[in-house]
N, C-alpha and C positions, 0 to 999 in steps of 0.2 A: 800113255795115260789110259786107265780103265774108264769104262762108261761111268758117268756121274762123278768124275773126279774134279771137274772144273767148278770153281767157286768165285764169287764176286766181292770185291771191296768197292764201295761207292763213296766217293769223296765229294763234298759240297764246299765250294770256295766262293768268296765274294766276287762280284762282277769286276772288281779292280784287278783281279788275278787272271792273266791270260790262261786259257784252258791248258796250253802246253806246260804251264808252270804250276798248275794245281797239283799239289802233292801232299804227303803226310805232314810236312812241316807247316804248311799254311792253310790247311783245310779247316773250315769252320766246324765241320762234322764229318765223321767217318762211320759208316755203317756197313754191315755185311748183308749180302743177298740171302734170302730165306731158303734157297734151293741150290742143289748141285746140278751140273749139266754135263753133257757129253761133247758139246761143241762150244767154242769160244764165242762165235757170233750169236748163238742162242743165249748164252750167258749175258752178253752185253745188252741185247735187246730186252730181255726179261728184267735185268737189273734196272734199266732205265724206266721201264713200266712200273716196276715195284716202287722205286723211289718217288716217282711222280704221284703215286697214290698215298704216300705217307703224310703229306703236309709238311715235310721237313724242308722242302725246297721253296724258297721265296722268289718272287719276281726279280729277275736279274742275276740270280745265283748261277754259278758255273758248276756243272756236274760232270765228273770224270769217273769212268768205270774201269777198273783193272780186273781182269779175269785170269785165273791160273789155278794150279794145284792148291787145294785147301791149305795144306801146311805152309806153303810159301806165302799165300795171301795173308794168313793169320800172322806169320812171323814178320812180314813187312808192314802190316797196317794195324796190328793190335794196339790198343791204348797203352798197354804196359810198356810198349817199345817206343811210344811217341816221346820226343824230346821237346822241352819248352813248356 
């Protein structure tokens, strides 16, 4: 991967969903991080900081971050691909 190719999808699920089961199908909200990164760990840390400052996460919500190549993240998590 080239520098700045890693991008984040941030899923917010209800507290009734165990974090390992929080996915595209049961997320209350899916948003994308505002930046690209060169390292997965930096992507995950900054995505969590970003979502914490948006007001989208309510007390008790579960937040799960997926980081990967931009095209793969958009293909997997874009609203146009969400079922249900």
